[in-house]
LOSE-113744 format. One record per residue (C-alpha): residue in one letter; x, y, z. Coordinates in steps of 0.001 Angstrom, whole numbers, padded with zeros to 6 digits, always signed. Layout:
<atoms>
AXYZ;...
</atoms>
This chain:
<atoms>
M-010380-018115-015338;N-011751-021152-013592;F-009495-022129-010714;K-010008-025199-008542;P-008320-024776-005160;H-007092-027812-003244;K-008334-028398+000294;I-006069-028410+003338;P-007020-031333+005612;N-009299-030252+008481;V-009528-026655+007184;D-012597-025308+005397;V-011606-024426+001816;N-013392-021066+002271;I-011001-020180+005109;C-007742-021156+003381;N-006672-023524+000612;C-003397-025155-000405;E-002675-022642-003147;Q-003079-019731-000700;K-000680-021424+001731;I+001891-022013-001030;A+001544-018393-002216;Y+002123-017256+001381;N+005263-019400+001604;Y+006657-017832-001583;L+005762-014311-000416;F+007334-014897+002987;A+010536-016237+001427;N+010827-013197-000862;C+009536-010364+001329;D+012881-008576+001715;I+013576-007891-001960;P+012015-005401-004411;K+008593-006341-005771;E+009528-006842-009434;K+012504-009034-008568;A+010442-011014-006038;L+007675-011625-008584;D+010223-012769-011160;I+011869-015140-008676;I+008503-016554-007596;Q+007308-017073-011173;N+010560-018800-012159;S+010524-020943-009047;L+006928-022020-009634;S+007662-022956-013240;R+010638-025119-012188;N+009066-026809-009154;E+007810-030107-010583;K+006351-031274-007274;V+004113-028203-007031;K+003328-028118-010771;N+002166-031726-010784;K-000090-031440-007747;Y-001388-027864-007502;D-002718-025120-009763;I+000346-022908-010299;D-001732-020328-012179;L-003917-019946-009091;I-000857-019737-006841;Y+000640-016969-008991;H-002747-015222-009118;Y-002736-015168-005294;V+000853-013876-005280;L+000039-011040-007695;S-003236-010014-006093;S-001921-010199-002519;F+001664-008944-002780;D+001118-005355-001631;R-001515-006283+000953;Y+000788-008927+002444;M+003785-006576+002608;K+001695-003976+004465;Y-000013-006470+006799;N+002586-006530+009578;N+006280-005877+010071;S+007301-009485+010621;H+005374-010866+007626;I+004583-013945+009734;L+000997-015163+009559;T+000146-017545+012368;S-003018-019360+011277;Y-004817-020598+008194;A-007554-018044+008905;E-004985-015243+008916;I-003414-016516+005677;G-006854-016726+004061;S-007707-013185+005148;V-004537-011700+003603;I-003766-013966+000621;Y-006705-013957-001800;
</atoms>
């Protein structure tokens, strides 16, 4: 797969990109429900969100969700990441 991440203004794309930030937002919003249900909700939400679909790579966002789900859930108890660098280090 050839994904093209979108740059966050004033943040190096190698530290964090828009798709990582969006994946984090979806993971944070669904961190208190079982994994399979959360993944289903996230996938359905991504497919219905026209604003995100028209601007960002939803396949890349879902790739980040799938590859980072377990790592994110184990990262800390609050599931709150406080910087783009922290998001980029957990969501990849």
